N, C-alpha and C positions, 0 to 999 in steps of 0.2 A: 654379143651372146645370139644373136639371133642364128647368126652363122653356123656358132655350136652346135646349138636345138638343130636347124638342118642338116646339118652333116651328121649327129650322131644320134638325133632322137632322144636325147639326153636331158627329160622335164623336170628333173632337180637343182636345175641349177638357179638358186636365187639370184632373184631381178634387185639389184642395187636402187634403193630407195630413198630420197633424202629430200630437206626441204621443203616447201610445202607449195599449195597453188597447184593449176590445173594438171604439170606435166608430173608433182608429185602422186598427185588425186589417180592421175594414168597407167602409171607403176606400179602403183597401190593393185590398182585392179586389174593390171598384165599379172602383178604375181600371185594373185587368189585363183584368174582362173590358171594359170602352169601350175598350180598345185591339185588343182579340182581334176586337170587333165592326166597328171600324174597318179591320180589315184584311181583315177578309170581305169587309165591303160595297166596300172597294177592289177586291178581286181578282175580283168578282163584276160589277163594272161592265167591269174591263177587260175582261171576257170576254164582255161585251154588247158592247161596241163593238169588239171583235175580231172577234165572231162576224157582225154587221152585215155589217162589212168584209169577209167571207170568202163570206156568201152572195151580197151583192149581184154578182156577175160570173156564178156558173150562173142567176140570176135575169134579168139582164138577156138573157142567151144565149138563156133557153127564151122570153122577151118577144118576144124580134127572130122566129125560128122560129115561133112559134105567125102573130104577126102577119104574114108573111109566106105562111104555109099562108093565111092568113084573105082576105088581099089580090090572091093572085094564083091564076088559078083555072088558067092554060092552064100549069105547071111541069112541064118534063117528069118525066116517072116517075123517070128517075136523080137528079136536085136532090131532088125530093122526097122520094125513099128517102135519100139522105144527110141534109138535114133531119131526118127523123124519127128516121136514126141517132144525129145530135147533139141531141136531143129526147132521145134515150132514157139515151144518156149522161152529161147535165146532171142528168134525174131522180136517176141513181145515185150520182152524186157529192153532190147534194143531201140523198139516202136517210143515207150513207155521213155524211156530213160530221155529219147532227142526233146518228145514233149517237154519234158520238165527242162531239159538245157534249153530249149527255146525261149520258155516261160520267164527264166532267172534268166537270160539274157538281153531281155525288152525290158529295160531298164523303165521306160517311159508306161502308162497305161492302156490299153487297146484303145485302139481309137471308135470301135465297131461296139463298148460296152458305156454307156451311159450310165451318172449315176442315178440312184433311182431311189426311192425307200425300201428296204428289205424288211422281211420278216423275220429273225434269225429263228423263230420256232418252227415256222413251216420250210426252210430250207435246210434245217437237220433231221424234221421228220423226214425228207424226203430225200438224205444223204442214208438214215438209215433204211428206211425202208429199200430204195437200190444194192446198199452193202449186205443187207439181211439174207436178198432174194441169190444174192452175188456169191454168199460164204455160209448162210443157211445157219448164223451166229445168230441168239440175240440179244438185240440192239435196242436198247431205250433210250426214249425222250421224255424228262420232264422239263417242264416249265417252270421255272423259280420266281417268275416275272421279265421273261426276256419283254426287250423295249423293239421295237421297229429303228431301223438306224438310215442314214443317209450312204450308200458304198456300192459297188459293182459286185451283183448279185452272182456272176459266172466266177468270181475268184473267190466269193468269199464258201459260195460250192464249194471250191477246188481244194478250201485251207480246209473243210470242215471233213470233207472227202481223207484227205491224208493224213487229218490225224484220227478218223476212223478206222485206216488202212495200216497205222503205228499201229494201235493199238491191239488191231485183230494180231495180226504179225506174231506182236511179243503176248500174246495170251493165251494159255492152255486148250485147245481142241474143245467144242465147247464149250467155254466159258463165254460167260454175258459179257457186252461192251456199255455202260452209260453213258451218257450228252447229256449233260447240263446243260440250262441255257438260262442264264442269270441278269437282266438289261444287255448289255452288250459285250455279254462276258461268257465264252463257249467253254467248258470244262469236258473232257473225255477221259474216262475212266478206265483200263482195263484192271484182269485182273492176274495178271505176270508178276516176275520176280520183283518191277521198279525197277527204279535206276540211281546206279549207283553214285553215291553224291558227285565224286569226282568229275562225272558225265554229264552231269544236267548242266554246270554253265555252257557245253557244247555241242548240245544236243540238235540245237537249230541251224548250225554250220554246215555252210554246204560240203556237203561228202564223209561228214562226219559218221564214225562208224565205230560202237563200242566193243572191245573186245569180245566180248560174247555175242553179239552180234553179226559177227564178220561172218558166220556160213550161212546166214538166212539172205532169201533173196530182198534184193531190193538194192536202190543207187545212192542211197543216202541222200536223197536230191525231197523227198516227199516235207522232211520240217522245217525246211529250210523257205521251202514255198509258202508254208504258212506264217514262217515269219516275216517275208516279202508283203504276204495280201494284210498281214497286221499293222505292218510299217506304212502300207500305201492307205491303209486307213486312219491313219495316228493312233493307231494301238501299239500293245506289247504284249508279250507271248509270254506262257507259266510253264514250271513243270513243278511238281513234286510229284512224292510217296504218299501213300495211300497210308494212313495207321492202319491198319489190319493188312496190309498188300497190296501190289498193283501200284502203276501210275496213274497221274494225273495230268492230262498238258492242256493247253487251251493258249486261248489269246482273249484280252480285253479290248476291248474298240469301245470308244467314249461314244453316249448317246445324245440326242439332241434336249 
């Protein structure tokens, strides 16, 4: 069997285990290790495949604009400025996507980010202030009894920020976004069209984009990073539609 794995890299071959004793225990441990390795390899291959697909669009747009600038010397100034703006936007999207891919590809917690006592209300307010300055939107934070939790503050900031950015992206221009903090729970509510029931089970999947949102900017990784952050803190994710319209997306983390 070891020769088969070495030559084919096929980790799905079951390890024959029978009897009892130390040899049988070793066989079962080895079989469990093979299953874990096979699952990890499948996840890596899927991430690489999805990432390759996602990177293709901005790279193609970059190449097209650069080639046009190289080929045509007499491009009017306004068109040249528009092309350069497009290039800048695509570079920013690539940078953002790369950062998200690195985040998702790193299974272990960052060694330079220790677990500390985190005030979720304070973190949410800081995220809201930054997002307001960037977007001009009204973003409110309501403290419904938020508790301090033990966690990694940078990871939690990123998760809440991704929830807010997602809400902004799917809300009408000028509409507000609400962040509710209750214990270890974060709920971010927008005033957009809501999320179809068929899409709700998938919104935290890597690269998932609902049909209605495929024309919008983004990588489809933001909410996957939220799910990863919640999982790292022993929590779960949440998605629903508000009774009076809009979506509510968030996570729940156990409190001490």
